[in-house]
C-alpha positions in Angstrom: 107.3 88.1 86.6 105.6 90.2 89.1 107.1 88.4 91.9 110.3 89.4 91.0 109.4 92.9 90.5 107.3 92.6 94.2 110.7 91.4 95.4 112.8 93.8 94.0 110.0 96.8 95.3 110.8 95.3 98.5 114.7 95.5 98.5 114.4 99.3 97.8 113.1 100.1 101.2 114.4 103.6 102.8 117.9 102.8 104.4 119.2 104.2 107.5 116.2 106.7 107.3 114.8 106.7 110.6 116.5 107.6 114.3 117.6 104.7 116.4 115.5 104.1 119.7 116.7 105.6 122.8 119.7 103.5 124.7 120.2 101.7 121.1 122.2 98.9 120.4 123.0 99.1 116.7 124.3 96.8 114.3 124.8 96.9 110.5 124.5 94.5 107.7 127.7 92.8 106.5 127.4 93.3 102.7 129.8 90.1 102.3 127.7 87.9 104.2 124.2 88.9 103.6 121.8 88.3 100.9 118.1 88.2 100.2 115.9 85.7 98.2 112.5 85.9 96.6 110.3 82.7 96.2 107.3 82.9 93.8 105.1 79.4 92.6 105.6 79.1 88.7 103.1 77.5 86.3 101.3 76.0 89.9 103.7 73.4 89.9 107.4 74.3 91.1 108.7 77.8 91.7 111.4 80.3 90.8 113.6 82.1 93.1 115.6 85.2 92.4 118.8 86.4 94.4 119.7 89.9 95.9 123.1 90.0 96.8 123.7 93.5 97.2 122.4 94.9 100.3 122.8 97.0 102.9 121.2 98.3 106.3 121.3 98.4 110.3 119.4 97.1 113.2 119.2 99.2 116.2 117.5 97.8 119.4 116.9 99.3 122.6 118.1 98.1 125.9 115.5 100.2 127.7 112.2 99.3 125.6 111.7 95.7 124.2 109.5 97.0 121.4 111.5 99.6 120.1 113.5 99.2 116.9 114.9 100.6 113.6 115.2 97.8 111.0 116.6 99.5 107.5 117.4 97.2 104.7 118.2 98.6 101.2 118.3 96.1 98.4 119.8 97.0 94.9 117.5 95.3 92.4 119.7 95.9 90.0 122.2 93.1 90.9 119.0 90.8 91.1 120.3 87.5 90.1 118.1 84.3 88.3 118.3 81.1 87.3 119.1 82.1 83.4 119.5 85.0 81.4 115.5 85.5 80.0 114.3 85.5 83.8 116.7 87.9 85.1 116.2 90.4 82.3 112.2 90.0 82.7 112.5 90.6 86.4 114.8 93.8 86.1 112.4 94.7 83.2 109.2 96.9 83.4 106.9 94.5 84.4 108.6 93.6 87.6 111.1 95.5 89.2 111.5 98.0 86.5 115.2 98.6 87.8 116.1 101.5 85.4 113.5 103.6 87.3 113.3 102.0 90.7 117.0 100.6 91.5 116.2 99.9 95.2 113.6 97.7 97.3 113.4 98.7 101.1 111.8 97.6 104.3 111.6 100.0 107.2 110.7 98.3 110.5 109.7 100.7 113.4 108.3 98.3 116.1 109.2 94.8 117.5 106.8 92.0 119.6 109.3 89.5 120.7 108.1 86.0 120.5 110.9 84.3 122.3 114.6 84.5 123.5 115.8 84.8 120.1 112.8 85.6 117.9 110.5 88.9 116.7 108.0 90.0 114.7 109.3 93.4 113.3 106.4 95.5 111.8 106.9 98.1 109.3 106.9 98.8 105.5 108.3 97.3 102.2 108.7 99.8 99.1 109.2 98.9 95.6 108.5 100.4 92.6 107.4 103.4 94.1 104.7 101.6 95.9 105.1 101.4 100.0 102.8 98.9 101.8 102.6 97.4 105.5 104.8 94.4 105.8 105.7 92.5 109.0 109.3 90.3 109.3 109.6 87.3 111.2 113.2 87.4 112.7 115.6 84.9 114.2 118.5 86.1 115.9 121.4 84.0 116.7 121.8 85.4 120.3 119.4 85.8 122.8 118.1 89.6 123.4 119.6 89.4 127.3 123.2 88.5 125.5 123.2 91.3 122.7 125.5 94.0 124.1 126.3 95.6 120.6 130.0 94.2 120.8 129.5 90.7 119.2 128.4 90.0 115.6 124.6 88.5 115.3 123.0 86.7 112.4 119.5 87.2 111.6 116.9 85.3 109.3 114.2 86.8 108.5 111.1 85.9 105.9 108.1 87.9 105.0 105.1 87.2 102.2 103.7 89.7 100.1 101.2 90.2 97.1 103.3 91.0 94.2 100.1 92.6 92.5 100.0 95.3 95.8 103.6 96.6 94.1 102.1 96.8 90.5 103.6 93.4 89.3 100.5 92.1 87.7 102.2 90.5 84.6 101.6 86.8 83.8 98.7 86.1 86.1 98.2 82.2 84.5 102.1 81.6 85.0 103.6 83.3 88.0 101.9 83.2 91.5 100.7 86.1 93.4 102.3 85.3 96.6 106.0 86.2 97.3 108.1 84.6 99.8 111.0 87.1 100.6 114.1 85.7 103.2 116.6 87.9 104.4 119.8 86.3 105.6 122.6 88.7 106.9 125.3 88.8 109.3 125.1 92.0 111.4 128.5 93.6 112.8 128.4 96.1 115.9 128.5 99.8 114.8 131.9 101.0 115.2 133.5 97.5 115.0 
């Protein structure tokens, strides 16, 4: 259950809070073509997955500085979906995401290390349940950086791993694993499109 709380916490990272880098090429997440999934071990034998279908955000890349990035994602934890109503209720409840008090999970990325023509590590923070912790997203872009002009849509797939206990999601330690794998899959549309 804490896994779900950590996932929800991540989903509530501050959105659009930082200034775009100089010479920015800016994209917005297309909410109709985006989702976040959080996966955690369950009973040490399998896993449980929560889906967060409601999110928004933006990515701003600099055409002058390869390390400059602003990546903001805000996830609506109240929209959390799970395989059954009991799991969904527990994940939304006080043991995990506590959505009545912490509606959003957010990620804010502020620096990027390119690892290939289409890939990068984005360092930043995840905030959930009122707690903010460092996190790094591994991001794959559908286009090479050199081809991104801000005029064509781009697809991203990003992953990170967190310890749910870092966000106060400590319930059910013998049943629910500590490590949560978070995956963001989103289409990005150019700003102003």
